FINU-977295 format. One line per field, with one value per residue: residue in three letters; z, x, y of N, C-alpha, C, O in turn. Coordinates in steps of 0.001 Angstrom, whole numbers. Example, Ala and Ser with C-alpha at 12.3 -4.5 7.8 and 13.67 -1.06 7.14 Angstrom:
REM FINU-977295
code = (ala / ser) $
npz = (7800 / 7080) $
npx = (13190 / 12850) $
npy = (-5690 / -2250) $
capz = (7800 / 7140) $
capx = (12300 / 13670) $
capy = (-4500 / -1060) $
cpz = (7800 / 7870) $
cpx = (13200 / 12900) $
cpy = (-3300 / 30) $
opz = (8465 / 8039) $
opx = (14236 / 13409) $
opy = (-3319 / 1138) $
***
This chain:
REM FINU-977295
code = (met / pro / gly / gly / glu / ala / arg / ala / pro / trp / thr / val / pro / leu / asp / leu / thr / val / leu / pro / glu / pro / arg / arg / leu / his / arg / asp / arg / leu / arg / ala / asp / pro / arg / leu / ala / gly / leu / glu / val / phe / arg / gln / pro / gln / ala / ala / asn / pro / ser / tyr / leu / thr / arg / ala / gln / phe / thr / ala / leu / ala / asp / his / leu / pro / glu / ala / ala / asp / val / val / ser / gly / ala / thr / ser / ala / pro / val / thr / trp) $
npz = (-3808 / -1398 / 605 / 1188 / 220 / -3121 / -4668 / -1685 / 294 / 415 / 3640 / 6085 / 9153 / 11363 / 14064 / 15659 / 16977 / 18795 / 19782 / 22672 / 22495 / 24110 / 24544 / 22178 / 18903 / 17629 / 14965 / 14652 / 16777 / 15468 / 12968 / 13922 / 14475 / 13220 / 11724 / 10796 / 8970 / 6270 / 5609 / 3590 / 3989 / 4833 / 2743 / 610 / 1619 / 407 / -513 / -1642 / 403 / 706 / 3224 / 2659 / 4993 / 5186 / 6715 / 8455 / 9356 / 10158 / 12300 / 13689 / 14083 / 15876 / 18215 / 19057 / 20131 / 22621 / 25215 / 25172 / 27480 / 28310 / 26558 / 26521 / 29691 / 30583 / 32303 / 32866 / 31503 / 29225 / 26084 / 23015 / 21070 / 17124) $
npx = (-17640 / -16171 / -14123 / -14901 / -13522 / -12433 / -10050 / -9601 / -8769 / -10703 / -11909 / -12732 / -13900 / -12365 / -12917 / -11030 / -10246 / -7712 / -6361 / -4436 / -881 / -388 / -3540 / -3550 / -4527 / -2316 / -1072 / -294 / -1479 / -4214 / -3519 / -3203 / -6070 / -7808 / -10256 / -9418 / -7851 / -8395 / -8596 / -8074 / -6486 / -4445 / -3869 / -3411 / -1311 / -436 / -2347 / -5034 / -7165 / -10486 / -10126 / -11710 / -14107 / -15736 / -18935 / -18255 / -15890 / -15813 / -17651 / -15561 / -13449 / -14603 / -14962 / -12206 / -11695 / -11607 / -13809 / -16291 / -16246 / -13911 / -12065 / -12138 / -12004 / -10725 / -11798 / -14200 / -16864 / -19881 / -20241 / -19024 / -21265 / -21056) $
npy = (11408 / 9968 / 10347 / 13323 / 14770 / 15833 / 13061 / 12255 / 9814 / 6682 / 5469 / 2802 / 2045 / -122 / -2566 / -4341 / -7542 / -9024 / -12019 / -11848 / -13382 / -15498 / -16690 / -17627 / -19653 / -22173 / -23228 / -26103 / -27046 / -27349 / -28486 / -30811 / -32241 / -34212 / -33821 / -31140 / -31598 / -31187 / -28219 / -25087 / -23204 / -24873 / -26620 / -24589 / -22306 / -20064 / -18926 / -16057 / -14229 / -14132 / -17033 / -20160 / -22228 / -25271 / -26367 / -28272 / -28440 / -25813 / -26194 / -27905 / -26261 / -24350 / -25919 / -25803 / -22878 / -20449 / -19894 / -17260 / -15169 / -15877 / -15111 / -12290 / -11267 / -13759 / -15042 / -18038 / -18954 / -19214 / -20602 / -19164 / -18369 / -19004) $
capz = (-2826 / -497 / 1989 / 970 / -925 / -4499 / -4257 / -769 / 429 / 1172 / 4991 / 6385 / 10457 / 11645 / 15339 / 15295 / 18201 / 18026 / 21152 / 23370 / 22169 / 24754 / 23901 / 20371 / 18542 / 17168 / 13731 / 15289 / 17470 / 14533 / 12180 / 14864 / 14327 / 11612 / 11144 / 10217 / 7350 / 4447 / 5572 / 2530 / 4354 / 5204 / 1409 / -89 / 2325 / -415 / -1644 / -1556 / 973 / 1882 / 2857 / 2808 / 5417 / 5321 / 8042 / 9478 / 9429 / 10928 / 13795 / 14221 / 14532 / 16940 / 19306 / 19683 / 20004 / 23676 / 25172 / 24889 / 28808 / 28357 / 25429 / 26975 / 30800 / 31488 / 32987 / 32222 / 31129 / 28236 / 25087 / 21917 / 19904 / 16186) $
capx = (-16251 / -16280 / -13535 / -15482 / -12645 / -11871 / -9088 / -9149 / -8523 / -11677 / -11454 / -13680 / -13810 / -12117 / -12894 / -10565 / -10211 / -6747 / -6010 / -2834 / -109 / -382 / -4510 / -3952 / -4532 / -1507 / -1292 / 454 / -2757 / -5352 / -2841 / -3279 / -6740 / -7897 / -11661 / -9527 / -6899 / -8512 / -8519 / -7724 / -5016 / -3040 / -3346 / -2839 / -1163 / -260 / -3764 / -5539 / -8353 / -10851 / -10120 / -13359 / -14269 / -17121 / -19664 / -17973 / -14589 / -16081 / -17655 / -14646 / -12546 / -14984 / -14001 / -10170 / -11786 / -11886 / -14911 / -16574 / -16014 / -12357 / -11364 / -12439 / -11623 / -9779 / -12937 / -14975 / -18523 / -20983 / -19336 / -19506 / -22282 / -20578) $
capy = (11578 / 8975 / 11219 / 14411 / 15838 / 14667 / 12120 / 11350 / 7880 / 6057 / 4992 / 2252 / 1561 / -1551 / -2989 / -5744 / -8224 / -10387 / -12453 / -11914 / -14072 / -17147 / -17284 / -17795 / -21181 / -22822 / -24431 / -27612 / -27791 / -27369 / -29671 / -32272 / -32399 / -34768 / -33103 / -29746 / -31951 / -30287 / -26516 / -24627 / -22685 / -25862 / -27030 / -23700 / -21458 / -18474 / -18322 / -15203 / -14558 / -15056 / -18827 / -20658 / -23615 / -26388 / -26712 / -29233 / -27789 / -24601 / -26794 / -28054 / -25010 / -23877 / -26603 / -25139 / -21512 / -20146 / -19112 / -15585 / -14648 / -16068 / -13890 / -10880 / -11210 / -14751 / -16017 / -19063 / -19098 / -19804 / -20703 / -18101 / -18434 / -18584) $
cpz = (-1489 / 889 / 1929 / 212 / -2282 / -4264 / -2817 / -526 / 1009 / 2382 / 5252 / 8324 / 10938 / 13157 / 15441 / 16662 / 18181 / 19532 / 21324 / 23072 / 22681 / 24689 / 22433 / 19945 / 17593 / 16349 / 13963 / 15687 / 16355 / 13529 / 12781 / 14902 / 13038 / 10593 / 10098 / 8839 / 6457 / 4563 / 4051 / 3066 / 4618 / 3588 / 724 / 763 / 1591 / -1298 / -1032 / -726 / 248 / 1773 / 3512 / 4079 / 5166 / 6421 / 9032 / 10087 / 10693 / 12558 / 14356 / 15073 / 15751 / 18070 / 20370 / 19956 / 21597 / 23857 / 25421 / 26062 / 28440 / 27739 / 26371 / 28491 / 31337 / 32298 / 32293 / 32361 / 30022 / 27170 / 23987 / 21183 / 18189 / 15445) $
cpx = (-16211 / -15448 / -13886 / -14627 / -12325 / -10396 / -8582 / -9815 / -10184 / -11353 / -12762 / -13057 / -13489 / -12255 / -12363 / -10013 / -9270 / -6497 / -4585 / -2361 / -302 / -2314 / -4621 / -3920 / -2985 / -1520 / -958 / -712 / -3936 / -4881 / -3298 / -5075 / -7407 / -9025 / -11001 / -8340 / -6736 / -8633 / -7579 / -6321 / -3797 / -2821 / -3173 / -2376 / -747 / -1256 / -4030 / -6411 / -9165 / -10594 / -11713 / -13190 / -15700 / -17772 / -19036 / -16406 / -14829 / -16480 / -16396 / -13740 / -13015 / -14596 / -12614 / -10894 / -12017 / -13349 / -15293 / -15823 / -14132 / -11605 / -11386 / -11993 / -10853 / -10561 / -13774 / -16082 / -19324 / -19881 / -19883 / -20334 / -21521 / -21969) $
cpy = (10903 / 9823 / 12664 / 15180 / 14959 / 14378 / 12122 / 10242 / 7662 / 5014 / 4040 / 1934 / 69 / -1549 / -4244 / -6346 / -9223 / -11008 / -12223 / -13388 / -15691 / -17730 / -17616 / -19187 / -21141 / -23679 / -25796 / -28193 / -28204 / -28568 / -31216 / -32926 / -33057 / -34079 / -31734 / -30215 / -31197 / -28848 / -26095 / -23782 / -23338 / -26043 / -26159 / -22183 / -20123 / -17984 / -16996 / -15264 / -13518 / -16726 / -19314 / -22286 / -24105 / -26033 / -26979 / -28742 / -26749 / -24944 / -27110 / -27680 / -24619 / -24519 / -26268 / -23659 / -21615 / -19495 / -18024 / -15003 / -14845 / -15611 / -12717 / -10686 / -12187 / -15384 / -16797 / -18905 / -19279 / -19798 / -19637 / -18968 / -18053 / -18930) $
opz = (-489 / 1986 / 2637 / -397 / -2391 / -3781 / -2599 / -882 / 1860 / 2221 / 4720 / 8579 / 10872 / 13701 / 15336 / 17401 / 17688 / 20441 / 20462 / 23266 / 22003 / 24766 / 21745 / 20644 / 16965 / 16618 / 13264 / 15339 / 16418 / 13266 / 12251 / 15361 / 11970 / 9387 / 9088 / 7940 / 5918 / 3508 / 3603 / 2459 / 4669 / 3102 / -274 / 574 / 2270 / -2242 / -15 / -709 / -445 / 804 / 4420 / 3962 / 4973 / 7200 / 10131 / 11267 / 11803 / 13594 / 15454 / 16123 / 16700 / 18931 / 21537 / 19975 / 22022 / 23026 / 26142 / 25805 / 28372 / 28093 / 26918 / 28548 / 32376 / 33022 / 31181 / 33507 / 30240 / 27278 / 24042 / 20777 / 17951 / 14248) $
opx = (-16232 / -15996 / -13171 / -15000 / -12056 / -9618 / -7375 / -10903 / -10723 / -10712 / -13816 / -11886 / -14344 / -11748 / -13089 / -9355 / -9603 / -6472 / -3715 / -3057 / -350 / -2541 / -5623 / -3260 / -2649 / -1870 / -1532 / -1125 / -4494 / -5650 / -3595 / -5256 / -7503 / -8960 / -11559 / -8022 / -5764 / -8785 / -6626 / -5252 / -2646 / -1750 / -2600 / -2983 / -744 / -1274 / -3409 / -6871 / -8859 / -10744 / -12455 / -12336 / -16657 / -17151 / -19012 / -16061 / -14297 / -16048 / -16097 / -13291 / -12242 / -13957 / -12238 / -9844 / -12534 / -13945 / -14458 / -14805 / -13334 / -10427 / -10337 / -11438 / -10242 / -10115 / -14156 / -16462 / -19297 / -18832 / -21057 / -20073 / -21409 / -22110) $
opy = (11620 / 9931 / 13373 / 16183 / 13762 / 15202 / 12018 / 9791 / 8371 / 3975 / 4387 / 1651 / -814 / -567 / -5233 / -5614 / -10301 / -10178 / -12339 / -14384 / -16718 / -18937 / -17811 / -19955 / -20138 / -24828 / -26631 / -29299 / -29299 / -29492 / -32287 / -34054 / -32451 / -33841 / -31303 / -29437 / -30667 / -28234 / -26733 / -23835 / -22906 / -25680 / -26596 / -21129 / -19097 / -17194 / -16686 / -16406 / -12548 / -17470 / -18940 / -23165 / -23356 / -25310 / -26426 / -28791 / -26777 / -24437 / -26641 / -28141 / -24484 / -23914 / -26375 / -23016 / -22648 / -18810 / -17478 / -14359 / -13910 / -15557 / -12376 / -9588 / -11937 / -16274 / -16430 / -18666 / -20491 / -19163 / -19270 / -20101 / -16851 / -18682) $
***
């Protein structure tokens, strides 16, 4: 009995950080990068999760991501290690 009682719902804690709107990557920017032209989310936008990236696509996507300190505090520091 995951919830401690019979028929209790299962729960999973989730700590999800979403960038503020002005810091999010916009689709047009990613579509403009030829290295990302084959992204599954562009080819099949209605496909189910999870969506997959090749290593090359992941590297290209990381080039567009903000730096770690920039995400947290707005400062510029070392790049995020993925």
